[in-house]
N, C-alpha and C positions, 0 to 999 in steps of 0.2 A: 169739702167740709173743712172746718177750722183745724181739726187735728191732723189733717193731711198736708197742711202747709209747712213750708220750711220754718225752722225755729227763728225767733226774734234774736237780734244781736244782743239785746240787753245792755246794761251798763248804768253808769251814774249820770245824773243830770246836775250840772252846776247851776243852782238856783240864783235868780236875780230878784230884785225888788219887784213886787211885794212879798213873794214867797220867802225871801230872806230879808227881813226888816233891817238887818245890819248893813245891807248894801245900799248905796245911794239911790234915791228915787230920781227919775227924770224930772227936770224942772219945767219943761215945756208942756203946756196943757194937753195937747192931743197925744203926745208921746206918753205922757203919764197915764192917760185914759187907756191907751192901747196896752200898756204894760199891766194895768189892772184887769184887763180882760183875760190874762193868762191864769189858768188853773181853776179848779172848782171854787165857786163863790163862798161856800160854807166852810170848806176845809183849809182854805189858804192860810188862815191865821195859825192853825195848828203846826204849820211848817215854818213859822216866822223866824226861828233861830237856826234852821238847818242850812248849811252851805252846800250840802250835796244830798240829793234825793234819789234813792234807788227806785227804778221804774222799769216798766216793760218786761215783766216776767213772761215766760213762755205761755203761761196760762192766761186765758181771757178774763180771769177774775181779778187781775191787777187793778188797783184803785189809785185815783189821784194823779192825773197826768198834767204836766206843765206845758199844756198846749193852749193856744188862744181860743177863747169862746167866740164863735163866729158872729153871734148876735147879742145885743144888749136889750132884752125883751122886757117891757113893762110888767110889773107884778100882776096886773089885772087882765093881761092878754091871755086868751084861751090857748094860744100856741106855746106859752111859756113852758109848760110841763113837757111838751114834746121836743122843744128845741133849745131850751136854755143852756144845756150842757153840751150841745153839739159843737164839734170842732172839725171843720173840713180841712183836709191836709193842704189844699191850695191856700187857704187863709193863713196857715202857719208859714208856708214858704213866702207868701207875699208880705206878711208881717216881718219876717227876717230881712227882706229887702228894705222895708221901711225903717227898721231899727238901724241897719247898716247905713242908710242914707243920712241919719242924724248922729252917727258915731255912738250909738247905744250898744256897745259891744257885748256887755253882759246879757242884755235882753236877747240879742241875736244868738249868742252861745247857748242860752237856756233852751231856745226853741230847736236849734240844730242838734244839741245833745239829745233832746227828747225824741226827735225824728230819727236820729241815728239809732237810739235804743229800740225804737219801734220797727225799724227796717228789718226785714227778714233776711236770712243768710243768702237767699237767692237774688237779693236786691230789691224785692218787691216791698210795697207798703200800701196799706189800704187807704181808701180815699176819704174816710171819715172816722172819727172817734168820739167817745163820750168822756169828757174830762173828769167827770165825777166817778164813774164806775171803771174806767179803763178799757171798756169793751170797744170793739170796732165793727164796722160793717164788714161783710164777707168779701166785698168786691175790691179788686185792684183796678185802677183806671190810669191809662197812660198819661193823660194830661196832668193829673195830680203828681205823678211821679216825675214828669219833666220839670214841673215847678220846683220840686224838692231838689233835683239835680242842679237846677239853675241857682237856687238859693245857696246851696253848699259851694257851688263854683264861685258865686259872688263873694262869699267869705274868703275863699282861697285867693281871689284877686285882691281884695282890700287889704288883707293881713299877710299875704304871701305865706299862707299856712297849709300844711298837709293834714291838719286835724280831721278833716272830713273827706279825705280822699276815698275812703272805703264806701262812703255814701255815694259819692259821685260815680265811682267805678261800678258799683252795684246797680245804680239807676241806668247808666249807659248800657251795660250788658243786658239788663232785663228788657229795656225798650227795643233793643235790636232783635230779641227773640219774638217780638210781636209783629214783625213785618209780614205782609201778605204777598201774594203773587204780583200785585201791582207795584210793590216796593213801598207801600204805605204802612203805617203802624196802626194796628187794630186798637179799638178802645180798651181792650183788656183781654186776658187769657180765656175768658169764658164767653166772648162775643165776637162777631165778625164785622160789626159796623165800624165805620171809620169816621172820626171827627177831624175836621179841618184844624180846629184850634189845637188839638192834641198833637197833630203833625207839625204845625208851625212851631209850637213850643219845643218839641223834640228836635226838630231840625236846627232851630236856633241854639238850643243847649249844646248839641253836638258840635256845631260850628264854633261856638265860643270856647268849648273845651279844647278842640283841636288848636285853636289860636293860642290858648294859654299854654298848652304843652309844648308847642313849637315842633318843628319838623323832626327832631330827634327825641322828642319826649315820649315817655310811657307813663301809664297810670295803673297801679295795682299789679296784677300778675299778667303782664304781657299785653295790656290794652294799649295799642300803639297809636301814635299820631296818624299814621297812614290809614289804619282801620277806621278810626273815628272820623277823619276828614272825608274819606270815601263814602262812609255812611251818611254824613251830613249832606254831601253833594247829591248823592243818589236819591235821598229822601226829598230834598228840595226840588229836584227835577220831577219827581213823581207828584208832588204837590201842584206844581205849575201845569203838569199834563192832565190832571184829573179834577182839580178843585176850584180853579178860577174861571170866571165867566166874563166875556166881553159883551158890553151893552152900549153900542154906539161908541161915543168918545169916553165912556166910563167903563169901569171894570169892578167886579165884586167877587168875593169868595162865598160859595155856598157853605152851609153848616157842615156838610159831610158828603160822602159818596151816596148818591141817590136821595139826598135830603134837600128839599126845596126851600127850607127856611134860610133867612139871610140875617144873621146876628150882627149887631153893631160892634161888639167886642172883637169878633173875628176880623172885621174890616180894619179896626185899629191895629191889631196885632199883625194882620196881613200886610198892611201898608208899611209898617216898620220893618217887617221881614223883607219885603221887596226892595225897600230902600237900601238895606244892608247888602243885598245882592247886586245893587246897581241896576235894578230893573225899572224902566221908565213907567211901568204900570202902577208904581207906588202912588204917584200923584193922582192917577185915575181912580184908584180905590179910595184914597183919602177924600177926593171930591165927591164920590158917590156917598160916602159916609156923611159928609157935610150937608149934602143936598137932601138926602132921603130920611134922616133920623131926627132932625132938629125940632124941638118943641119950644115955642116962644114963651116968655115969662107968663106964669099963671099962679094963682093963689093956691096954697096948700096949707095943711095944718102946721107946717113948719115955717110958713111965710111965703114970700114971693120967690118962686124958683123957675129956672129955665134949664134946658139940657137936652139930652138925647135919649131916644127910645131904645129898648133892648133889641127890638126886631123891626124890620121893614116888611110890610105885607098885610094882606087882608086877614083880619082876626087877631092881629098882634096886640098885645096889651098896651093900652094907652097910659103909660107911666113914664115919668122922667126917672131914669135909672142912674143913680149917682156913680156907681162903679164904671159903667160904660161911658158916662159923660167925661169923667176924669181921664180915662184911657184915650178918648177921642181928642181931648185937649192936648194930651201929650203927643199923640201921633201927628196932629196938625202942626204943632209947634216944631217937632223934629223935622217935618217936611218943609218947614219955613213957608207955609201958606199964609198969605196976608189975610185970608178970610177966616182966621181962627179966633178973632176977637169975641164973637158970641160964645164960643166954647170956653174961653178963659173967664168971661163974665159969669157963665153958668157955674164954673168951679168955685168962684168967689162966693156965689150965692149958696152953694152947698156947704162951703166952709163956714158960712154965717150961722149954720144950724148947730155948730159945736158949742157946748156950754162948758167952757174951761176944761177941767180934767174930770168933770162929772158925767158928761154925755158926749159921745162921738157924733159924727155926721150921719144924717138920715140915709137909709138905703134907697129910698124912692120917695116921690112926692105924694103917692097914694097907694092904696092897697090893691093888689091883684093876685089871684091865685087860680091856677088851672093845671090839670094834668099835662096838657099839651104844651103850655108856654112856661110853666114854672111859677115860683112864688116871688112876689115883690112886696116888701113891707116898709112902713115908715119908721121902724125902729132903727137905732144906730147899728151899723155893721162894721166889723173889723176890717173888711175888705175896702169899704169906702174910706175909712181912716187911714189905712195903709197906702192906698193910692194917692190920697191927698199929701201925705208925707213924701212919697216918691216924686209927685208932681212938683211940690214946693222945692225939692232939692235940685230939680232939673231947670227950674226957672224961678226967679224971685217974685212970686206972686204975693200980693199984699194981704196975707192973712196970718194970724198968730197961730202957729202950730205947736 
C-alpha cells in the first residue's frame, strides 16, 4: 500500500521555460514543443514567475508536477480524459537525454530535479504519474528506474556534476535488490516476471556507471566500482545465457523469460548492448531487426510513412511505430550497416509530421489497441520527439529539430 512505502526525498524543482516565463525559451521547434509538454496544461501559467517550485510532498495529494506529458492528445479524442495528464517515468528520462543532446540544460535540470524529489528514500520511483494531481501508480518497474539512473548519469557525464549522485546511487542499489536466482532483475518488487529490456537497460546503466567512477571510485555510502562492475558483468552474462535466441545466421532477444513475443525496441537496444560488449551477435540481431520488422511506405493520416513494426509474429499490430523506428535507425547506424538507408528515410518521414513548435511527431501511422499488444496512436508523443532529438544529435539528418 502507498503508506507503507519509503518516504519521498522531496525538495525544490528549479523551473525552466515555460513554467518560468522569465527563463529563455528554446528556439528550435521540436525542442520548444517538448519543453511545452512539461507540467499540467491548465496550471502552467500560474507558475510563470516562479523560479523554484516545491514538489513531491510525502502525501499522494501533491499537485502540479513538472514532468513531461507523454502524449499530446487532440481535444476531441475519447482517450484524452484518461491519458492527457499521464507522465511515464521513462518518457521523462528520455526527454532528459533529448534536452542534454541539444544543450538545453535548464530543461534537463527541471526534469531531474522533479524525479529526484519524487524518488523514495529506498531509491525506488513509480513508473507513471499524473502531472495535474501529483498522484502516481502504485507499481515500481525496473526498466523505468534504469532509465532514470541512466539520465542522471548522463547529466553527471556532460556537466561533471555530483548534483544527482543520490539519484544514481539509489537506483543502482534498488535494482540490485531485484535480482533473482538466475542473476536477472525482476520487473519489480511485486512480480517475478523478467523483462529483457529492463535487464539490458540495468546492465548498461551499471556498466557505464562503473566506467564513470573508475577503478578507485565510489558513489554514495560505499557503493564501489568493484561492486557495480561485478554486478554489471554478472547481469550481462545472465542476459546472454537466458534471453538471446539463435535462428540460423540471425539472432534475436525474446521479450522476457518464458515470453515468446519479439519486440523491435528490444532488438535495437540489444544490438547496441552486444556491440558495447564486443559480441559478434550484435550484427546478427541488427540484421534480424532490419529483415523482420520493416514496413514499406504507405499512406497514413499524417502523410506517406514507412518504418518498423513494434513486434514480429502472428497477431502483432500492423502499425509503423515511430519510437521503435527511430531506435532501429540509431542501432543500424551505430553498427555501420550499409542497409540502414530505409530506416533513415523512415526517420525523415516521421520528422516531416512535426508542425513547428505546435505539434510533435506522430506516435504511429495508424490506431491499434489491445490488452495483449498495447496501445498505438497517431497523436504526437514525447517519446517520439525525444528519440528524434537524440537521433539528430548522433548523426546530421536533414530535418529541422
